[in-house]
C-alpha positions in Angstrom: 215.3 61.5 89.3 216.1 65.0 90.5 214.3 65.7 93.8 214.0 68.1 96.6 213.5 66.5 100.0 210.8 64.0 98.9 209.9 61.3 101.5 209.2 57.7 100.5 205.7 57.8 102.0 202.8 60.2 102.1 199.4 60.7 103.6 196.4 60.5 101.2 192.6 60.3 101.4 191.5 57.2 99.6 188.1 56.1 98.2 188.0 52.3 98.5 184.6 51.7 97.0 181.5 53.7 95.8 179.2 55.5 98.2 181.6 55.2 101.2 183.6 57.8 103.1 187.2 58.6 102.3 189.9 56.8 104.4 193.1 58.5 105.4 196.1 56.2 104.7 199.8 56.2 104.5 200.9 55.2 101.0 204.2 55.2 98.9 204.9 58.5 97.3 204.2 58.1 93.6 207.0 57.7 91.1 207.7 59.4 87.8 207.3 57.2 84.7 207.6 59.6 81.8 209.9 62.3 80.6 206.9 64.7 80.9 206.1 63.7 84.5 206.8 66.1 87.4 206.1 65.4 91.1 204.4 68.2 93.0 203.9 68.7 96.7 200.2 69.4 96.8 199.5 72.7 98.5 195.7 72.8 97.9 193.1 70.6 96.3 189.5 71.5 95.4 186.4 69.4 95.7 184.3 69.5 92.5 180.8 68.2 91.6 182.6 65.6 89.5 184.2 64.2 92.6 180.8 63.6 94.0 179.6 62.0 90.7 182.6 59.6 90.7 182.2 58.7 94.4 178.5 57.8 93.7 179.5 55.4 90.9 178.1 57.5 88.1 181.4 58.3 86.3 180.8 56.5 83.0 182.2 55.0 80.8 185.6 55.2 82.6 185.2 54.3 86.3 188.3 54.6 88.5 190.5 51.8 89.8 190.2 51.3 93.6 191.7 52.4 95.9 191.4 55.9 94.3 192.7 59.4 95.2 190.3 62.1 94.0 190.6 65.8 93.2 191.2 67.1 89.7 191.7 70.7 90.6 194.9 71.2 92.5 197.8 73.6 93.1 201.3 72.7 94.3 205.1 73.1 94.2 207.3 71.2 91.8 209.7 68.9 93.9 211.0 66.4 91.4 211.9 65.9 87.7 212.6 62.6 85.9 216.2 61.6 85.1 215.8 62.7 81.5 213.1 65.4 81.6 211.4 66.7 78.5 211.5 70.4 77.5 208.1 70.8 79.1 209.3 69.4 82.4 212.4 71.5 82.3 210.2 74.6 81.8 208.9 74.2 85.3 212.0 74.0 87.5 212.0 72.6 91.0 210.4 75.1 93.3 207.9 76.4 90.7 204.4 76.9 91.9 201.8 75.5 89.5 198.1 75.0 89.0 197.0 71.6 87.6 193.7 70.7 85.9 192.4 67.2 85.5 192.5 66.4 81.9 195.5 66.0 79.7 197.8 63.6 81.5 199.9 61.4 79.1 198.0 62.3 75.9 198.9 60.2 72.9 199.9 63.0 70.6 198.7 61.1 67.5 194.9 61.0 67.6 192.7 63.5 65.7 192.3 65.8 68.7 196.1 65.9 69.4 197.0 66.4 65.7 194.3 69.0 64.9 195.4 71.8 67.1 191.7 72.8 67.5 192.2 74.1 71.0 195.7 73.2 72.2 199.1 73.1 70.4 199.5 70.5 67.7 200.6 67.3 69.4 198.8 67.9 72.6 195.1 68.1 73.4 193.2 67.9 76.7 190.4 66.3 74.7 192.6 63.4 73.8 190.5 60.2 74.3 193.6 58.3 75.2 194.9 60.6 77.9 194.1 60.3 81.6 192.6 62.7 84.1 194.1 63.6 87.5 191.6 62.6 90.2 189.4 60.7 87.8 191.0 58.0 85.7 194.3 58.4 87.7 195.1 59.5 91.3 194.7 63.2 92.0 195.2 65.8 94.6 193.8 64.6 97.9 197.3 63.6 98.9 200.5 65.2 100.0 202.2 64.5 96.6 200.9 63.9 93.1 202.5 63.1 89.7 201.2 65.4 86.9 202.1 66.1 83.3 204.3 69.1 82.9 202.3 70.0 79.7 199.1 70.4 81.7 200.2 73.0 84.2 200.0 76.7 84.5 202.7 78.6 86.4 201.1 80.6 89.2 201.9 84.3 89.9 203.5 85.1 93.2 200.4 87.1 94.2 198.1 84.0 94.0 197.8 81.6 96.9 197.3 77.9 96.4 193.9 78.0 97.9 192.9 80.6 95.3 194.5 78.8 92.5 193.2 75.2 93.0 189.5 76.0 92.2 190.6 78.0 89.1 192.2 75.0 87.5 188.7 73.4 86.9 185.9 75.6 87.9 187.7 78.7 86.9 189.0 77.7 83.5 185.7 76.0 82.7 183.5 79.0 83.3 186.1 81.4 81.8 186.1 79.2 78.6 182.3 79.1 78.6 182.2 82.9 78.7 184.7 83.0 75.8 182.4 80.6 73.9 179.6 83.2 74.3 181.6 85.5 72.0 180.2 88.6 73.5 181.4 92.2 73.5 181.5 94.5 76.5 178.0 95.7 77.2 176.2 92.6 75.9 174.1 90.5 78.2 174.8 87.0 79.6 172.9 84.9 82.1 174.6 82.4 84.5 172.2 79.8 85.6 173.4 78.3 88.9 175.3 81.5 89.7 175.9 80.7 93.4 177.9 77.5 92.9 181.6 77.0 92.5 181.7 77.8 88.8 178.9 80.4 89.0 180.4 82.7 91.6 183.7 82.8 89.6 181.7 83.4 86.4 180.0 86.4 87.8 183.4 87.9 88.7 184.9 87.2 85.3 181.9 88.6 83.5 182.1 91.8 85.6 185.7 92.2 84.7 184.9 91.6 81.0 182.4 94.4 81.0 179.4 92.1 80.4 175.9 92.8 81.8 175.1 89.8 83.8 171.9 88.1 85.1 172.7 85.8 88.0 170.1 83.1 88.5 169.8 80.6 91.3 167.0 78.9 93.3 168.3 78.2 96.8 169.0 80.5 99.8 172.6 79.6 100.3 173.8 80.1 96.7 171.8 83.3 96.4 173.6 84.6 99.5 176.9 83.7 97.9 175.9 85.8 94.8 174.9 88.7 97.0 178.2 88.6 98.9 180.2 89.1 95.8 179.2 92.7 95.2 179.2 92.4 91.4 177.0 94.5 89.1 174.9 91.4 88.2 171.1 91.5 88.4 170.2 88.8 90.9 167.2 86.5 90.2 165.6 84.0 92.5 164.1 81.6 90.0 161.7 80.3 92.7 160.0 83.7 92.8 160.5 85.3 89.4 159.6 83.7 86.0 162.0 83.8 83.0 159.4 85.8 81.1 159.3 88.4 83.9 163.1 88.7 83.6 162.9 89.2 79.9 160.2 91.9 80.2 162.4 93.7 82.7 165.4 93.5 80.4 163.3 94.8 77.6 162.3 97.8 79.6 166.0 98.5 80.5 167.0 98.2 76.8 164.0 100.2 75.6 162.8 97.3 73.4 159.2 96.3 72.7 159.7 93.5 70.2 159.7 90.2 72.1 162.0 88.6 69.5 164.7 91.2 70.4 164.2 91.2 74.1 166.3 89.1 76.5 169.8 88.0 76.9 172.4 87.4 74.2 173.8 84.2 75.8 173.2 82.0 78.8 175.5 79.5 80.5 173.8 76.4 82.0 175.6 75.1 85.1 172.9 73.0 87.0 171.9 69.5 85.8 168.1 70.0 86.0 165.8 70.2 83.0 164.0 73.1 84.5 167.2 75.1 84.8 168.0 74.4 81.2 164.5 75.6 80.1 164.6 78.7 82.3 167.9 79.7 80.7 166.8 79.2 77.1 163.6 81.2 77.8 165.8 84.1 78.9 167.4 84.3 75.4 166.4 86.8 72.7 166.0 85.3 69.2 169.3 84.1 67.7 170.7 83.8 71.3 173.3 81.2 72.3 173.0 78.6 75.1 176.3 77.3 76.4 175.9 74.0 78.3 178.5 73.1 80.9 176.7 70.4 83.0 176.3 66.8 81.8 173.3 65.1 83.6 173.2 61.4 83.1 170.0 61.6 81.1 170.9 64.7 79.2 168.7 67.7 78.4 165.6 67.8 76.2 165.8 70.6 73.7 162.7 72.2 72.2 162.8 72.0 68.4 160.6 75.1 68.4 163.3 77.1 70.1 165.8 75.9 67.5 163.7 76.3 64.5 161.4 79.3 65.1 163.7 81.3 67.4 167.1 80.2 65.9 168.5 79.4 69.3 171.9 77.7 69.2 173.1 75.2 71.8 176.7 74.4 72.3 178.7 72.6 74.9 182.1 73.4 76.4 184.7 71.4 78.4 187.5 73.0 80.5 189.8 75.0 78.2 193.2 74.7 76.5 196.6 75.1 78.1 196.8 78.6 76.8 193.3 79.4 78.0 194.3 78.1 81.5 197.3 80.4 81.7 195.3 83.3 80.3 192.6 82.8 82.9 195.1 82.6 85.7 196.7 85.9 84.6 193.2 87.5 84.2 192.1 86.3 87.7 195.3 87.6 89.3 195.0 91.0 87.5 191.3 91.4 88.6 191.7 89.8 92.0 189.1 87.1 91.2 188.8 84.4 93.9 186.2 81.8 94.5 184.0 82.1 97.5 185.5 79.2 99.4 185.8 77.3 102.7 188.9 75.4 103.6 189.5 72.1 105.4 192.6 70.1 106.4 193.3 66.8 104.6 192.1 64.7 107.5 188.8 66.5 107.5 187.9 65.7 103.9 184.8 63.8 104.9 183.5 66.8 106.8 184.1 68.8 103.6 181.9 66.3 101.7 179.2 66.6 104.3 179.3 70.4 103.8 179.2 70.0 100.0 176.0 67.9 100.3 174.2 70.7 102.0 174.3 72.6 98.7 175.1 76.0 100.2 177.2 77.2 97.3 180.8 78.3 96.8 183.9 76.1 96.6 185.3 73.7 99.2 189.1 73.3 99.3 191.6 71.1 101.1 194.4 73.4 102.3 197.4 71.3 103.1 198.8 74.0 105.3 196.0 73.1 107.8 197.1 69.5 108.0 
């Protein structure tokens, strides 16, 4: 194994059972087991809603093995290659800074998703049912070192810090891909429901840079303050005080339309897990509009057949994005200086980070290894 000053042991925050705090431990540094493996020194690791879902024992049907190291959105520096590296591993030399998403570790290459090339290159798919996910079905980024699949990663531009990059590898690529799924042209209207959260605040910035007219919806003081702090062109809506119908009527006035069927937004993206948020978003749509679902509540969403049949509303889901979409998004974010509104913590303060997350004040929370 070709390495660069890699110690035998590392510090890691470990989840030892559900609904318990993380425990800071000293563990063996993980080893490379595949030609596609690379070892990275973790520079930053984001905390995502899915980390909270996993820690609460709600990650079904594939729960983790304990003890478990979380975080599936991380950024780091390549420090080791296997003895016989694949072309993918060789494409990221030691010293390369990379962003790493969760899905796509050790995909099988032979299943329908891998062979179809629907989103990724033929032979690799982050939707592969046989692959693992960093921080979920395998150990992730809340540690000084992590083994990742070289085929997963995006090379980071010199101008982008690790703290900026880490949230982009999950929250960023997910909302960027959701906006792409909307298939809108510059000047068309999109709504982001849950706009002040980790995905939402990035989505508002992406939408602005894409030239979309955005309606930012949230229903809590902290997230709404995050939205306001961004300074985007989005129309900001407090769903506690303004009905969806009132928003539609205002949009109709701005667009000089009087036919209710043609009033409203062209697409909405649903980020919260509540049924009310879903219904609010769908009500914002004009006829033939598109609802893109990102969240996955345990009991799902109830969809009105009347909206589907009489208004021709379409509902689709989206998951992360392909390798090419990840690299495209990183370049787009760097070009337009898009960064998540974030707060950083040292690795040993991860439980403080979790406490802050549970307050629901919006933005992203990131472990910055430089603070450790």
